C-alpha beads as a LAMMPS data file, in Angstrom:
LAMMPS data file: protein, C-alpha beads

218 atoms
217 bonds

1 atom types
1 bond types

-500.0 500.0 xlo xhi
-500.0 500.0 ylo yhi
-500.0 500.0 zlo zhi

Masses

1 110.0

Atoms # bond

1 1 1 0.223 -0.219 0.097
2 1 1 1.435 3.546 -0.837
3 1 1 2.551 5.397 2.208
4 1 1 0.344 8.290 0.871
5 1 1 -2.938 6.464 0.631
6 1 1 -6.120 8.426 1.932
7 1 1 -6.712 5.281 3.705
8 1 1 -3.162 5.388 5.208
9 1 1 -3.638 8.876 5.577
10 1 1 -6.713 8.955 7.514
11 1 1 -5.355 6.721 9.904
12 1 1 -2.514 8.911 10.455
13 1 1 -5.413 11.611 11.367
14 1 1 -7.383 10.013 13.477
15 1 1 -4.251 8.896 15.474
16 1 1 -2.906 12.834 15.548
17 1 1 -6.055 14.081 16.690
18 1 1 -6.361 11.188 19.720
19 1 1 -2.980 12.093 21.197
20 1 1 -3.650 16.050 19.971
21 1 1 -7.388 15.196 22.481
22 1 1 -4.920 13.120 25.362
23 1 1 -2.786 16.041 25.466
24 1 1 -5.303 18.471 26.140
25 1 1 -7.185 16.692 29.078
26 1 1 -3.756 16.025 30.707
27 1 1 -2.969 20.009 30.072
28 1 1 -6.656 20.655 31.433
29 1 1 -6.278 18.129 34.968
30 1 1 -2.852 20.055 35.283
31 1 1 -4.301 22.936 35.324
32 1 1 -7.528 22.725 37.338
33 1 1 -5.190 21.041 40.161
34 1 1 -2.622 23.927 39.939
35 1 1 -5.598 26.635 39.702
36 1 1 -7.045 24.936 42.944
37 1 1 -4.376 24.785 44.903
38 1 1 -2.527 27.325 44.098
39 1 1 -5.150 30.589 42.596
40 1 1 -4.580 31.696 39.115
41 1 1 -2.555 34.185 39.628
42 1 1 0.117 32.216 41.141
43 1 1 -0.093 29.513 38.548
44 1 1 2.400 30.230 35.188
45 1 1 2.008 27.821 32.250
46 1 1 5.757 26.528 33.125
47 1 1 3.936 25.130 35.912
48 1 1 1.050 23.774 34.144
49 1 1 3.246 22.099 31.316
50 1 1 5.142 20.905 34.494
51 1 1 2.358 19.364 36.331
52 1 1 1.155 18.019 32.599
53 1 1 4.551 16.394 32.218
54 1 1 5.020 19.063 28.982
55 1 1 7.240 21.175 27.345
56 1 1 6.255 24.529 27.836
57 1 1 6.102 24.658 23.715
58 1 1 3.452 21.951 23.343
59 1 1 1.442 23.846 25.815
60 1 1 1.159 26.852 23.936
61 1 1 0.233 24.965 20.492
62 1 1 -2.300 23.996 22.720
63 1 1 -3.767 27.068 24.451
64 1 1 -2.264 29.963 23.200
65 1 1 -2.645 31.863 26.839
66 1 1 -3.520 31.457 30.353
67 1 1 -6.632 33.192 29.847
68 1 1 -8.073 30.544 27.079
69 1 1 -7.135 27.363 28.823
70 1 1 -8.864 28.980 31.684
71 1 1 -12.063 29.413 30.008
72 1 1 -12.029 25.966 28.118
73 1 1 -11.718 24.635 31.319
74 1 1 -14.646 27.272 32.702
75 1 1 -16.642 25.870 29.591
76 1 1 -16.232 21.483 30.401
77 1 1 -17.122 22.499 34.044
78 1 1 -20.315 24.388 33.289
79 1 1 -21.156 21.623 30.242
80 1 1 -20.506 19.080 32.709
81 1 1 -22.833 20.673 35.329
82 1 1 -25.867 21.067 32.709
83 1 1 -24.941 17.872 31.657
84 1 1 -25.986 16.370 35.350
85 1 1 -29.141 18.626 35.545
86 1 1 -30.434 17.116 32.553
87 1 1 -29.787 13.789 33.768
88 1 1 -31.768 14.855 37.136
89 1 1 -34.407 16.515 35.322
90 1 1 -34.600 13.249 33.221
91 1 1 -34.530 10.727 36.604
92 1 1 -37.100 12.130 38.679
93 1 1 -39.756 13.224 35.463
94 1 1 -42.498 11.072 36.678
95 1 1 -41.946 11.635 41.007
96 1 1 -43.416 13.813 43.234
97 1 1 -42.358 17.544 42.718
98 1 1 -40.916 17.824 46.235
99 1 1 -38.799 14.727 45.311
100 1 1 -38.023 16.367 42.103
101 1 1 -36.669 20.114 43.510
102 1 1 -34.907 17.607 45.738
103 1 1 -32.994 15.548 43.153
104 1 1 -32.566 18.793 40.527
105 1 1 -31.161 20.942 43.235
106 1 1 -28.886 17.893 44.578
107 1 1 -27.531 17.448 41.890
108 1 1 -26.401 21.410 40.924
109 1 1 -24.863 21.578 44.408
110 1 1 -22.807 18.278 43.685
111 1 1 -21.834 19.542 40.578
112 1 1 -20.602 23.351 41.772
113 1 1 -19.252 21.252 44.629
114 1 1 -16.558 19.692 41.662
115 1 1 -15.118 22.785 40.850
116 1 1 -15.727 25.362 43.931
117 1 1 -11.999 25.775 44.430
118 1 1 -11.562 27.229 41.051
119 1 1 -14.505 29.454 41.411
120 1 1 -12.893 30.437 44.213
121 1 1 -10.081 31.173 43.066
122 1 1 -11.062 33.037 40.503
123 1 1 -13.524 35.201 43.085
124 1 1 -10.762 35.902 44.856
125 1 1 -8.780 37.509 42.286
126 1 1 -10.270 40.946 41.122
127 1 1 -8.948 40.456 37.805
128 1 1 -11.029 37.490 37.078
129 1 1 -14.611 38.949 38.254
130 1 1 -15.056 39.999 34.874
131 1 1 -14.129 36.730 33.411
132 1 1 -16.787 35.337 35.242
133 1 1 -19.094 37.920 35.052
134 1 1 -18.760 37.424 30.988
135 1 1 -19.856 34.292 31.105
136 1 1 -23.541 34.521 31.949
137 1 1 -24.688 32.100 29.438
138 1 1 -24.172 29.067 32.211
139 1 1 -26.841 30.999 34.245
140 1 1 -29.345 31.506 30.695
141 1 1 -29.167 27.493 31.031
142 1 1 -29.315 26.621 34.406
143 1 1 -32.371 28.938 34.473
144 1 1 -34.186 26.951 31.673
145 1 1 -33.989 23.802 33.633
146 1 1 -35.204 25.570 36.779
147 1 1 -37.955 27.085 34.497
148 1 1 -38.874 23.017 33.405
149 1 1 -38.713 21.910 36.749
150 1 1 -41.192 25.043 38.028
151 1 1 -43.494 24.205 35.108
152 1 1 -43.420 20.628 36.868
153 1 1 -44.615 21.800 39.927
154 1 1 -47.203 24.085 38.568
155 1 1 -48.834 21.075 36.489
156 1 1 -49.134 19.078 39.826
157 1 1 -50.652 21.856 41.413
158 1 1 -47.577 22.095 44.225
159 1 1 -46.738 25.753 43.577
160 1 1 -48.825 29.018 43.285
161 1 1 -50.184 30.047 39.515
162 1 1 -49.845 33.633 39.805
163 1 1 -46.282 33.502 41.236
164 1 1 -44.806 31.278 37.763
165 1 1 -43.375 34.117 36.109
166 1 1 -40.998 34.598 39.147
167 1 1 -40.421 31.232 40.666
168 1 1 -38.080 30.298 37.806
169 1 1 -35.966 33.269 38.767
170 1 1 -36.579 33.467 42.616
171 1 1 -34.734 29.318 42.578
172 1 1 -32.180 30.270 40.377
173 1 1 -31.698 33.363 43.005
174 1 1 -31.546 31.030 45.828
175 1 1 -29.362 28.510 44.403
176 1 1 -26.672 31.124 43.603
177 1 1 -26.729 32.370 46.705
178 1 1 -26.101 29.397 48.185
179 1 1 -23.189 28.223 46.376
180 1 1 -21.778 31.608 46.109
181 1 1 -22.175 33.223 49.217
182 1 1 -19.918 31.318 51.416
183 1 1 -17.089 31.960 48.636
184 1 1 -17.477 36.003 49.039
185 1 1 -18.337 36.016 53.235
186 1 1 -16.246 32.986 54.448
187 1 1 -19.397 31.419 55.669
188 1 1 -19.496 27.932 56.156
189 1 1 -20.248 26.255 52.545
190 1 1 -23.644 24.268 52.320
191 1 1 -24.148 20.756 53.838
192 1 1 -26.162 18.055 52.008
193 1 1 -28.287 18.370 54.734
194 1 1 -29.504 22.231 54.216
195 1 1 -31.272 20.499 50.960
196 1 1 -33.975 19.910 53.041
197 1 1 -33.757 24.008 54.422
198 1 1 -33.647 25.032 51.142
199 1 1 -37.026 22.775 50.732
200 1 1 -39.052 23.993 53.037
201 1 1 -37.869 27.976 51.887
202 1 1 -38.676 27.969 48.351
203 1 1 -42.064 25.904 49.131
204 1 1 -43.116 27.167 52.286
205 1 1 -41.193 30.534 52.659
206 1 1 -38.795 32.112 55.313
207 1 1 -41.983 32.669 57.915
208 1 1 -41.448 30.498 61.168
209 1 1 -45.393 29.340 60.773
210 1 1 -43.883 27.528 57.708
211 1 1 -42.221 24.579 59.522
212 1 1 -45.628 23.505 60.271
213 1 1 -46.014 23.213 56.635
214 1 1 -42.758 21.657 55.917
215 1 1 -43.723 18.380 54.940
216 1 1 -46.531 19.545 52.292
217 1 1 -46.102 18.383 49.129
218 1 1 -44.373 15.608 49.569

Bonds

1 1 1 2
2 1 2 3
3 1 3 4
4 1 4 5
5 1 5 6
6 1 6 7
7 1 7 8
8 1 8 9
9 1 9 10
10 1 10 11
11 1 11 12
12 1 12 13
13 1 13 14
14 1 14 15
15 1 15 16
16 1 16 17
17 1 17 18
18 1 18 19
19 1 19 20
20 1 20 21
21 1 21 22
22 1 22 23
23 1 23 24
24 1 24 25
25 1 25 26
26 1 26 27
27 1 27 28
28 1 28 29
29 1 29 30
30 1 30 31
31 1 31 32
32 1 32 33
33 1 33 34
34 1 34 35
35 1 35 36
36 1 36 37
37 1 37 38
38 1 38 39
39 1 39 40
40 1 40 41
41 1 41 42
42 1 42 43
43 1 43 44
44 1 44 45
45 1 45 46
46 1 46 47
47 1 47 48
48 1 48 49
49 1 49 50
50 1 50 51
51 1 51 52
52 1 52 53
53 1 53 54
54 1 54 55
55 1 55 56
56 1 56 57
57 1 57 58
58 1 58 59
59 1 59 60
60 1 60 61
61 1 61 62
62 1 62 63
63 1 63 64
64 1 64 65
65 1 65 66
66 1 66 67
67 1 67 68
68 1 68 69
69 1 69 70
70 1 70 71
71 1 71 72
72 1 72 73
73 1 73 74
74 1 74 75
75 1 75 76
76 1 76 77
77 1 77 78
78 1 78 79
79 1 79 80
80 1 80 81
81 1 81 82
82 1 82 83
83 1 83 84
84 1 84 85
85 1 85 86
86 1 86 87
87 1 87 88
88 1 88 89
89 1 89 90
90 1 90 91
91 1 91 92
92 1 92 93
93 1 93 94
94 1 94 95
95 1 95 96
96 1 96 97
97 1 97 98
98 1 98 99
99 1 99 100
100 1 100 101
101 1 101 102
102 1 102 103
103 1 103 104
104 1 104 105
105 1 105 106
106 1 106 107
107 1 107 108
108 1 108 109
109 1 109 110
110 1 110 111
111 1 111 112
112 1 112 113
113 1 113 114
114 1 114 115
115 1 115 116
116 1 116 117
117 1 117 118
118 1 118 119
119 1 119 120
120 1 120 121
121 1 121 122
122 1 122 123
123 1 123 124
124 1 124 125
125 1 125 126
126 1 126 127
127 1 127 128
128 1 128 129
129 1 129 130
130 1 130 131
131 1 131 132
132 1 132 133
133 1 133 134
134 1 134 135
135 1 135 136
136 1 136 137
137 1 137 138
138 1 138 139
139 1 139 140
140 1 140 141
141 1 141 142
142 1 142 143
143 1 143 144
144 1 144 145
145 1 145 146
146 1 146 147
147 1 147 148
148 1 148 149
149 1 149 150
150 1 150 151
151 1 151 152
152 1 152 153
153 1 153 154
154 1 154 155
155 1 155 156
156 1 156 157
157 1 157 158
158 1 158 159
159 1 159 160
160 1 160 161
161 1 161 162
162 1 162 163
163 1 163 164
164 1 164 165
165 1 165 166
166 1 166 167
167 1 167 168
168 1 168 169
169 1 169 170
170 1 170 171
171 1 171 172
172 1 172 173
173 1 173 174
174 1 174 175
175 1 175 176
176 1 176 177
177 1 177 178
178 1 178 179
179 1 179 180
180 1 180 181
181 1 181 182
182 1 182 183
183 1 183 184
184 1 184 185
185 1 185 186
186 1 186 187
187 1 187 188
188 1 188 189
189 1 189 190
190 1 190 191
191 1 191 192
192 1 192 193
193 1 193 194
194 1 194 195
195 1 195 196
196 1 196 197
197 1 197 198
198 1 198 199
199 1 199 200
200 1 200 201
201 1 201 202
202 1 202 203
203 1 203 204
204 1 204 205
205 1 205 206
206 1 206 207
207 1 207 208
208 1 208 209
209 1 209 210
210 1 210 211
211 1 211 212
212 1 212 213
213 1 213 214
214 1 214 215
215 1 215 216
216 1 216 217
217 1 217 218
C-alpha cells in the first residue's frame, strides 16, 4: 500500500487527533489542580506544563495563553454541570414535585462542588471578576432547566400559578446565593442536609410558621 494512500493518511490523522485530545485533557487536569491549589494568579503556564509532564512549547501549541486555558476549563465544567442537571431532570420526571426539586437541587450543588476551588480562586482575584461576569450563558442555561422544573410544580398544583413568572428566577437566585455566598463571605459552605432547609424555604417561605407545613407537597 502506498504510504500516501488516502486510507493510511486517514488513520494517521485520527491517531494525531487522539493524541492531541489526550494531551489537551492532561493539560486541563493539570491546570484544574494547580488553579485549585495555588489560585490562577500564582499559576504560570510553565507550572502547568511541568505538572502535565510537557514542554512549555507543547502547551502553547494547545492554548495560546492562560486565559484561553482557563476559559476552556470553565466551559468544560459548565458543560458537565448542565449535562448532570439534564440527567437529573430526566430521572425524576415522574416523581412528586418535592422529590423532583430535591433531586435537581442535589445535582446542582454536587456539580458545583466539583469545581468550587476554581471558582473560589477566580472570585478572590479582582482581575478575574470581569472574566466570570462575562460568562452569563451558563446561568441562562440553568435558568431554563429550573423553568422546566417549575412548570412541573405548577402542573402538579404544588406551586402558586400567580407566581409562575417569578419562580424560576427565585429558585436560581436561591441556588446561586447558597453556592457563591460562602465564597464571598467566608461562611460555612452548604452541607447536604441543608437541601431540606432550601426545599422548605422555596415551598413555604421564610416565616417561622412555615415549619408546620414543611412536609406539604411531598
